N, C-alpha and C positions, 0 to 999 in steps of 0.2 A: 619870035613866037612859035615857029615849028619846033624849036628845041624845047620850049616849055611844055608844049603838048606831048612831046616824046617823053619828057621827064615824068609828067603826070601819068602817062600810060604805063611806064615802067613801075612807078610807085603803086598803081592799081594792081598790076600783075604780082608785084611782091606781096602786097597785102592779101590778095586772093590766095596766093600760094601758102602764106602763113596760116590763114584761118582754115584753109582746106586741110593743111597738115594737122591743125589742132583737131578737126573733126575726125580725121583718120586715127589720131592717137587715142581719142576718146572711144571710138568704136572698137579699137584693139583692146582697150581696158575692159569695155563692156563684154566683149566676147570671152575674155578670161574670167569674168565674174559669174557667168552662167554655166550650169551643168544640167544636161549635156549641151554642148554648143551646137546650134543648128548646123546641119550638114553643109549648107552652102556658105557658111561663115569661115572661109579658109583664107590664109594669108595670100594665096595666089589669086584670089578673086577680089576685085575692087569692092569696098564696103557698100557703095551705092547699088550694087547688084545682089547684095545679100537678101535673103528672104525676109520680108517684113520691114524693109528699110526703103524709104523714099527720099530722094535728093532733088534739089533744084538744079538749074543749068550751071550753077557755080560749084556743084558737088558739095553743097552744104546740106546736111541732114535736116529734113523738115518733118519727117514722120517716122515713128517706130511703132509697129503693131506686131506684138509677139503673142497674140492670142493663140493657144495651141492649135495647130492644123497639121497633124501628122500626115506624111513624114517630114515635110519641109520645116515645120516648126514644132519641136517636141514639147512636152510638159516640162517647164524649166524650174530648177531650183537655184539657189545662190543668193546673191545680194545685188542691190542697186548702188553702184559706186558714186561717190560725191562728184566725180569728174563729169557726170552727165550734164551738170549745169553749164558746162562750157559749150554745149551744142546750142549756141545762142539763136539759131534760126529755127529751132524745133517748135513745131506748132501742135503736133499730136504725139502723145505717149500713151500707148495702150499695152498693159501688162497683165490683164485680168486672167483668171482661171489658171494660174500657175502656183508654184510653191515657193515664191521668193520670200526671203526672211530678212531679219536685221532691221535697223532703223531706216526710215525714209530720209534721204539726204536733203540738204538745203537746195531748193530750186529757184532761189530768188533772182538769178540772172536770166531766167527763161521768160523774158517779158513779152515774147510772141506766142507763148504756149496757150492754146485754146482748149485742147481736150486732154484730160488726164484721167485714165481709167486704171485703177489698181485693185479691183474687186477680187475676192476669193484668192487671197494670198496669205502669207504668214508674217507680214510686217509686224515689228514689235513696238515702234514708237513713231510719233509725228513731231517734227520740230515745233517749238513754241510759236514762232512767227512764220508759220508755213506759207501763208498767202501773201506775205510781203514781196513785192516785185512781180507778182503774177497778175499784171494789170489786164491782160487779154483773156484770161481764163474764162471759158464759157461752160464747160462740163467738168465736174470733179466727182469721181465715184470711188469709194473705198469700202463698199459693203462686204460683209463676210470675211473680215480679218480678225479672227478670234484670238490671235496671239498679241494683239495690241495692248499696251499698258493703258489703263483707264485715262482718258483725255477729255478735255472740254473743247467745245467749238471755240476756236481762238478769236480774240477781238479783231485781229487784222483781216478777218474775212470781209470786212467792209471795204478793204482796198481792192477786192476783186469785183469792181463795179459792173463788169460785163457778165458776171456769173448768171447762167440760166438754169443749170441743173446741179443740185448737190445731193448725191446719193451716199448715205453712210449708215445703212441698216446693218444691225448685228455687228457692230464694230467698236464696242466698249466705250461709247460716249457716256460721260457722267455730267453732273451739274444741271443747270437749267438751260432752256433754249434762249439764247441772247436776244435782247429786244433791239435788233439792228435792221429789221427788214424794211424800214423806211429808207435805208441807205443802199439797199440791193433792189433797185427798181426794175431790174431785168430778170429776177429770179422767178422761174415758173414751176420748177419741180424740186420738192424738198422731201427726201425720204430718210427718216430717222428711226425706223421700226427696230424693235428688239435691242434696245440699249438700256441704260439706267438713268435716263433723264428724269428729273423731278421738277416740281414747281408748276406754274400755270403756263398757258399759252401766252406768248408775248403780245402786248397791245399793238405792236407794229405789224402784226399779221393783217390787221384791219386796213383795208384800202390797198393792200399789196397786190402784186400781179401773180401771186401763186395760184397755179391751176391744179397741181397734184401734190397733196400733202399726206405723207404717211408718218404718223407718230405713234402707232399702235404698239401694244405689248411691251411697255417699259417695265423693267424688273420691279421697281418699287411703285411705279405708276405716276404719271402726270396727274395733277390735281387742280382744284379750283373750278370755276364755272366756264361755260362755253360762249359767253356773250360776244367775244371778238369775232367768232366765225360768221355772225350775221352781216358783217361788213366786208367779208372776203368775196367780193362780187365776181371775181374771175375764177373761182375754184370750181373744178369739175369732178375731182375725186378726193374724198376726205376720209382717211382711215384713222380713227381715234379709239378703236376698240381696245379692251383689256388694259384700262388705266383706272384712275380713281377720281374721275370727274364727278362733280356734284351739281346740284341745282337743276334748273329746267333747261330744256332744249330751247334755244332762242328763236326769235322770228327770223326765218330764212327766206323771206319773200324777195330779198335782193339777190339771192344766189340762184339766178335764173338758169344757169347752165350746169348746175350740179347734177351729175347722173349717178354717183356712187357714194353712199354715206354709210359708214360703219361705226356704230356707237355702242355695240353690245359690250357686255362685261365691264360696266362702270357702276356708278351709284347715282345715276340721274333720277330726278324726281319730277313731279309736276305733270301737267297734261302735254300730250304730243300736239304741237301747234298745227293749226289748219294750214299755215304757210308751207309746212313740210309736205303735207299730203297733196298740195296743189302745185308743187314744183313741176314745170313743164317738161324737163328733160330727165327727171328722176327715173332710174331703171332698177336700182338695187339699194336696199336699205336694211340694216339689222339693228334691232333694239333690245334683244333678249338679255336677260341677266342684268337688269337695272331695277329701279324701284319706281317706275313710271306709273302714273295714276290716271284717273278719269275714264272716259269712254274709250273703248277699243278703237284705235285709229283705222280708217278705211282708206287705202291707197287706190289710185287709178288702175284700171285694167292694164296688165302687162308689167306692172312694177313688182319685181321679186322682193318679198319682204319676209323677215323673221321677226315676229313681234314678241314672242316669249310670253304667251298668256299665262303660263305656269310659273314664270320667273319674275314677272312684273306685278304691279298691284292694281291693274285695271279693274274697274268696278264690275265689268261683265266680261265673259269669254266670247261674247258675240257682239256685233255692232249694235249700237243703240244708246240712248241717253241714260245717264245715271239717275238714281233716285233723287228727288229734289233736295232732301236733307243732305245726301252725299255731295251733291253739286254745291250746296251752300258751304259745307265744311271745307271743300276743296278751294272755294273762293277765299275763305278765311285763311287757309294755309298759304295761298298765293301771296298774301300781304306779308307773310313772315318767311318767304323764300322757300316754301315747300320743304320744311325740315325733314331730314332723313328719319328722325325719330317718329314722325307721324306717318311717313311713307311706309315704314316697316310695320307699323301697328294698325294702320287703317287698310283693311283688305275686304273685298266683297262689296256688295251693293246695299248693305243694311247697316247704318250707323249704330243701330241698337243691338247689333249682334257682336258683342265682345270687342267693340272699338275702344282702345285705351283712351283715357281722359274724357270719355263721353258717358253720360248716364241718361237713362230714359225713364219714362213713367211706367206705371204698372202694366199698361197695355203693351209695352214693348215697341211702341211705334213712334213716339214723340221725344225728341231730345229736350231734356229739362236742365242739364248741367254740362258745362264745358270747363274743365280744370286744367288750365295751362300754367298754373303757378310754378315759379322756380324751375323753368325748363331751358333757360339760357336762350330763349327765342329773341330775335331781333327783327326789326321791321316796323310796321304800323298796324293799328287796330282796324280791322276790316268792317266797313258798314254792312257787309253781308250778314253779320250776326243778327241783324234786325229781321231776317227771313225766318229765323228759328222762333216762331211766335209762341211756342210753349216754354221757351227758355226761362228758367227761374234763377239759376246761379251761373255767374260768369266770373271766373277767377283768372286774371292775367298778371298777377302780382309777381314781383321779384324776377323780372326779365330785363331786356334792354330795348323796350319798345319806345319809339319816338313819334313825333307828330301830334295830331289832335285826337281827342275822343270824338268820334262821329256823333253828331247831335241826334241822328235817327235812332240811336240806341235808347234814348230816353222814352221812345214810344213803345218799347217792348211791353206788351200788356200784362205779362206774368212775372216780370223780373223782380226779384226780391233782394238778391245779393250781387254786388258788382265791385270787384276789388282790382284796382290798377296800381296799387301802392308799389313803391320802389322800382320805378321805371325812369324814363327820361322824357316824359310827355310834356307838352306845352299847349298854349292856345286856350281858347275859351272853354270853360267847363259847362257842359249841358246841365239843364235844370231837370233833375229826376223827381218823380213823384215821391211823396213822403214815405210810402211803403218800402222804398229801395234803400237798403243799407249800402251806401257808396263810400268806399275806402280809397283814398288817393294820396296818402302821405308818402314822402320820399320822392316827390316829383318837383324839384326846385323851381322849375319854369312853368308849372301848370298855372293857368290864369294869365299868362303873359304871351304876347306874340313874339316869337323868336325872330330876330333880324335876319332877313334873307337878301336884301339888296346890297350893292356896293357901298352905300352910305352908312350901312349898319342898321337901317331901320326896316322893319317888316311892315306888311300891310296892316294898318290899324294900330300901330304901336305907339303913336304919338303921345298918348296920355296914359299908357298902360301902367306906368309907375306912379302916376299922380303928380308928375313934375312937368312944368311948362317947357315946351320945346323952344320957346323964345330965348331962353338963357342957356348959353353954352356951358357956363360955369356950373349952373344948376344941374345940367345934364351930366356933367363930369362927376359932380358930387354924388348924384343918384347912382351913376354907374359904379362908382367906388363902393357905395353902400351895398348895392346889390351884390357886387363881387365878394365883399366880406361875408354877407349873409350866406351866399352860395358856398363859400369856402368852409364856413362853420358847419353848414348842413352836410357837406361832403365828408368832413372830418367825423361828424357824429355817425353818419351812415357807415363809414369804414369801421369805426370802433364797434358799432353794433354788429356788423358783419363778422368781425374777428371773434367777438364773444359768442355769436351764434355758431360759427364753425367749430370753435372749441367744444361747445356743448354738443353739437351734432356728432363730432368724432368720438366723443366719450360715449354717447348713446349707441353709436354704430358699433363700437368695440364690444359694448355689452350685448348687443343683438347678435354679433358674430359668434359669441360663445354659445348662444342658443342655437344658432344655425348649424354649428358644427356637431351638435349633439344629435346625430342622425340615428343612433342605435335605438333610441326610444320610439322610432317610427312616427315622429311628428309629421303632420301633413304640411310641409313647407315647400312652396312652389314659387317659381319666379316667372314673371312675364318676359318673353324674349322673342327674337326673330326666329321663326321656324322655317323660313324659306319658301312659303307658299300658302295660299289661302286655305287649302284643305288641311294642311298640317296645323295651321294656327287654330282652326276650328277644333281639331282633336285635342290639342294642348289646352285650349280654353275649357273644354269639358273636364279634362283631368283636374284643372284648377278648381272648377266649380264643385267638383266632388270632394275636394280636400277640406274646404271650410268656407263658411259664409264670411268669415272675418279675414281680410287680407292684410291686416296690420303686420303679420309676421312674414309676409313675402319678402324674400331677400334676393338681391342680384348677385349671381355668381359670375366669375370670369368664364368666358368661352361661349356664352350665348345659348345654353341649353337649359331645360327644365329639370330641377331636382324633384323627383316624385316620391311620395312616401310609400313604404312597403305595404301599408294597409290598402291603399288604392289599387296597387298592382295585384294584391291577393284578391281583391273584390272583382276586378275586371277579368281575371283568369280563372275564376271559380276555385280560388285557393290553389292555383298551379296544379289542377287536376290532370290526370293522365289523358283524359279525353281531349284536352286542349293542346297536347304536344304536337308541334309542327315538325320538329326534327331534333337531332342530337349532333353536337359538334365536339371538337377536341376539348373545349373548356366549359361545356355546359349544355343546357337544354333550351330550346326555343319554344315558347308557348304562344298560343293565340289568345288575344284578349278582346273583349267586346265592351264598348262604352254604352251608356244608357240610350244613346240615339241609334245604336246599331252599328256604329263605325268600329271597324276592327283594327287592332294593332298587333304587333309582334313583340314579345318580351323575351330577351335572351338572359337566362339566369345562370350565374356562375358562382361557385364557392371558392374563395381565395385559398382555402386549405388544399383544395384539389388542383387548382390551376397554378399555384405557386407564383414566384416573382415574375416569370415570363408572361403568365396570363394577366397579372395586374398591370404590367407595362402595356399589353395590348389593349386592355380596357381603357387605360388613360390615353393611349395613342388614338383609339377610335374616337373618343370624345374630342381630342385636340384637333384631329383632322376634319371631322365633319362639322365643326363650328367654323371652319375657314372656307369650306367649299359648298356650293349649291348648284345642282344641275339636274335637269330632267332625267338623266340616265345614271344618276347616283342615288342609292337608297338614302332617304332622309332619316336622320337620328332625331327623334322627338323628345327624348329625355333620358335620364338615368337615375339610379337609386343605389345608395350605399347603406346596407343594413347589416351591421355586425360583420361577419365574414363573407356575406353575400355581396356580389356586384351585379347589377341588372342594367341592361340597356333596352330602351324602348324605341322601336322603329315603326315606320309606316308598314302596313300589312300588304304583302304581295300575294294575291289570292291563288295564282297559278304555280306557286312554289319555285323550285330551282330549275335551271336549264338541264341540270344533270338528271333530274327525275324524268323529264320529257324525252331526253335523248337515250338514256340507258335503262330506265326503269318504267317504261311506258306500260308494259303489261301488268306490273304489280299495282300501278296507280290507276289503271283503266283509262288512260288517256290515248287519244289518237296520235299517230305519228305526225311530227311536224312537217309541214309542206316546205318546199324549197323557198317559196316566197317568205314564209315565216322565219326560216333559218337565216336568210341573208339580211332580213330586216333586223333580226336580233343581233347579228354580227355588226351591222351599222350602228345600232344603239350602243353596243358595248364599245365600239371604236370611238364614238363621239364622247362617251363618258370618260374613257381613258385619255383621249386627246385633251379634254378639258383639264384633267389632273396634270398632264405633262406640261402644257404650254398656255392654257387659256385662263386658268385660275389666277388669283392674285399671288399665290405662291405655287411653285411647281412641286408635284409629288410623284413618287414611284409606288405603285400598289404592292408589288412583290408576291401576290398570291392570287393572280387572275386564273380562274378555272370555272367550269360549268356549275359547280356547287356554290360558287360565290356570285352567280348571275341569276337574279330573280326576275320573275315574269308577272305582269299584271293581267287582268282579264282580257285585255286587247292583245296579249302576247307581246307587248313591248317590254324591252329589257332594261334592267337597272343593275349596275355593279354594286356589290355589297362587300362587307367584311373588310374594314380598314385598319385592323389591328396591327398589320405588318407594314403599313405605309411609312415611307421615309421621305424627307425633303429631298428633292432632286438637286444634284450638284450643278454648278454653273458650267456652261460651255462644254468642252470635250472631256472634262475631268470626271472621274468616277468616285464613288463613295464606298469605303470599306465598311462592311457591316457583318454582324453575326449571320451565318447562313440560315435562311428561313424560307418557307414556301412549301411546295408540294412536288415530289419527284415526278418526273414526266413533263413538268411545265418549267423546270429550272433551265435557264440559258446556260450553255456550256461554260462560258467565262465566269459566270456567277458561281456555279457549282465548284469550279476549280480554284477560284481566288477569293470568293466572298465579296468581290467588288461589283457595285451595281451602277448602271446608268438607266435612263428610261428605256433603253433597248432590251432590258430583261422583260419588261412588260410587253414589248412588241413580240418577243419570242413566244411568250405565253399566249398572246393573242393569236399568233400563227397556229399554235397547237389547238386552240379552241376552234379555229376555222377548219382544221383537219378533222376534228371530232364532229363538227356540224356536217361535213361532207361524207365522212365514212360511217358515222353513227356508232363509233366504238371509242372506248376510253383511251387516254394517253398511254396507259400501261395495262396490258392484259396478260397476266401471268399464266393464264390457262392456254394461251396460244404458243405455237412453236417459237423458239428463241429469236429466229430471224424476222418474226412478225409481231413480237410482243411489245416492242417499243414503236409507237405510232409514227413518230417523226422519221426515224430511220427507214421504216417500211414505206412511208408516204413519199419520201424523196425518190425512191425507185419507181413509184407509181407515176410520178410526174413526167416520165420519159415520153409518154404519148397520150393523146386524148382517149384512145381506146382503153388504155390501162386505168385512166381516171374513171371512165364509165363503169368498168368492171369493179373498181374498188369502192365506189360510192355506196351509201346506204341503199339497199334494194327498195326501200319504200319510196325512194326518190326517182325510181326508174321512169323514164319518159322518152317519147319519140320527138318531143318538141325541141327543135334545134336551138331556139332562143334560150330555153332553160338550160340545155346542155352547155351552150357557150358561156352562160352565166356561171355555171358550176366550174367550168374549166378556168375561167378568169379568177374566181375566188381560190381555186386550187393553186394557181400560179402565185397569187398574192401570199397564200399560206407558206409556200416554199421560200419566198423571199423573206418573209417575216422570221422564219426559223433558220436563216443562214447562220453558219457556224461563226463567221466573223461579224461582230456587232455593227461594224461600220458598213456592212453590206445590207443591213436591214433598213427598211424605210422608217421614217417617223410615222407616228400614228396619224398625223394630219394627211399624209399621202394615202395611207390605207383607207381613211374616210373618203377621200376624193375618188378612190377606185370603186368603193362599194356604193357610194351615193347613186350614181346613174343606174346601178343594177336594181335598186329598190324603187326608184321613181323615174320612169322613162320620161324624157322631155317631150312635150307636145306644144306646138305653136298656139299662142293665145288667140290669133286670128288666122283664118285660112290663107289670107293673102301673104302672110309671112313665110309660108312654107317654102316658096320658091327662092326666097332670099336668105333662107336659113336664119331668120330672125335678125338680120343685120339692117341697121338704119343706114341707108346709102348716103345720108347727109353727114354721117360721122366720119372723122378722120381715121386713118389706119391705126394710130396708137389708141384711139378711143375704142375702136372695134376690139382690139386685143384686150384692153382693160375690161370691156363689157363681157367678153368671153370668160375672162378670169373671174369676174364677179359672179357670173352664172355658175361657175364650177366650184365656188366656195372660196373662203378666205382663211383657210387654215394656215398654220405656220409654215408648213412645207411649201405651200404655194406662194406665200409672201416672200420667202427666201429665194426660191427659184426665179420668180418673176423679177426680183430686184437685181439679179446678177447680170443679165445680158440684155442690152437695149438696142443692139445694132442689127439684130436679125430676128425673124419669126421662125421658130423651128417647125418642121413639118410634123404632122400628126403621127405618133408612133403606130406602127402596124400591129402591135400587140403589147401585152403587159411586159413581156421580157424586154422589148425595146425600150419601154419606159424606164426600166431599172438599169439597162445598159447606159442610157443617157445620164441617169442620175449618178451611177458609179463613176462615169467618166469625169464628172465634175470634181 
């Protein structure tokens, strides 16, 4: 027996020596794969003593943490060798914030691995069955790896049954989110922002343990409805902004611990549910840039909210109930899923004020006609129609409506025409009064009860076909007969539909010939989405001026109104000199006034003067402004093509351009802009450009940002204008080569030298505008000495000290107020970073917005007792506190990215703006 024990001990020593030698060999290979090698990783030092390496008592490597920590661990480049899978006792592998490249190796033998962090590197690919063998994995993060080849979330992720956190934002994921979360019962954090995911949210999200879900800002956009989130009872933070979700916000009464909900920049419709407004933990919610309807939601005190009163379709801009007829029509829309078509067309609190598909009596107060025929609506017929007691005509034909016709509709006192033909209705037919012309053909099951139970019989269906239920054979024969009848009816309907479509296409082609004949100045106008209730009102008046007969209205691609030259001549007093607002490179801008006193701006160009370049800009402006809509982008209301003339119609900005106020104040008799106004204008412009860069459904580069393209309203709030030079932004780190365009003084150095653009050329121009706001002088002043004529070069020298900034600022801004001076200095520093020579050293527009935001609106506690606690809920966990801070500071792309990169520590607050950029550059 002693000999046996001795033998086993020797065998153990031999095995330990072999595996230890294996770890030593792997670590040697690892050291050779990195550049530069950490200073402590020398052949004369045992690998267990190397910086970032942890071993157990048997000298087996259990943890590798190579997050850069100069000087012990430098910023590493190189590759991750396949041999690393031989470190079979490895539990932690952290390589984030380096520049490692090449493919990720197979790690299938690391069945003890619990933490794998690979964020912010340059890895190029992920093995197809990457999660096979990683049975113990709890945290996986690979965010911000922009060199990855497009990849899908692999099916074998279900093998990582212990997975708690999956972070893969900005990492080139494509395809759909797999429906596997019923197999990942431990998953709590799922971050997939800034990828190219498509499709809908998976049903297995419902009932999952997910607490933190980021799926925002997908390149093409996730779509479908949000019903599944109503059963995500453990969710605390839900980021779904900047996608293509449709339908209504579901009942969230079961999401009792949700504190942060981001739904902005989608296509959501319907009413904001009461359950959302009453959530007990809700602290931050954004809803702007949707198509939400009904009353303006009112959240509890302390809930930070962005509702988008100018970008949604709420009936009122202030809290309060909608008009009864509006409420009724919204109930009607609910039964058909709140179609986007109606959400875009029904704006305001008066259904008789240019609501599409609705007609009213001569008093303009009572709805007498609803025309929903042939609109591809699905759903059921709402009994709420009965509340429209003046209704005379109800057309619901040629849709996909199901269910029964509500009997209460037979009680409408003034109904004359009711058409439900060519739907899929069933059930009992109400008895209408003789005066009602009731049309119901093309509903094969109308008059029958549709079977709903497992036996195939619905309520009251026993004798619906006139056949005794006592005979099974008889029932079968009747069923066959009904089937044959239905088949014949369906065939006839299809045949009629094909013939109708052939006729319709022929007629439409004939009409298109008329539509294209614009040189004759015909008043041809189309109804479309104008992006806001005020714009819809203006366009409606333009339509009403064109003709009382709308049979010639034609839908153009792009979503704008084609307006006749006769109308534009009328509203601009035949383009009189008295109506000139300004002159540009390709034409003159005129003020126009509609019959109700509403003003518009008309940009008139002659193609012979502006040439091919100007024609392209005309087309580009229409193409871009039909895809974007934002409170800080000037809205395009319509356009006109008249012979050689090209005209664009915009919303009118009564205070003119920022250039006029900054540089031509004396000529225009305007007062100098205060600092509060200037920094507010800067924030407005920043938000508009941030939307173009990263928050719109497509990303764009403006290329001509300058004060003359920044327009001001009566409240001195700013909007970015002139989109003729806009280009689609390239993906990732790549640049787009274009013909040089823009204005000297605002051109980024790399763009002027190479003609290649990224979004950073707009950041540079924005920095120049900030300098102009501070200094009160133009980007180029030829009258000044050469060393001062170029604003950016001169301003960089000014940034050396606060005293220099005070001397250089516009003298109308001079003040002894330290808070104002500090604000000016912070904006000056931001301007310096935005105009950095190297585009990679410039911040994203999202970061600039985050810097400017607090300067415009100082934070104040909602309750006095919060002041001592800095607004922190002491019952919240530390991660929730950090996320709450994040929500309070905004959710721009810059913040999404930075927050998603590091989860292991909370950075200290930067002492100044320069520190902020140093930390950003270090990344």
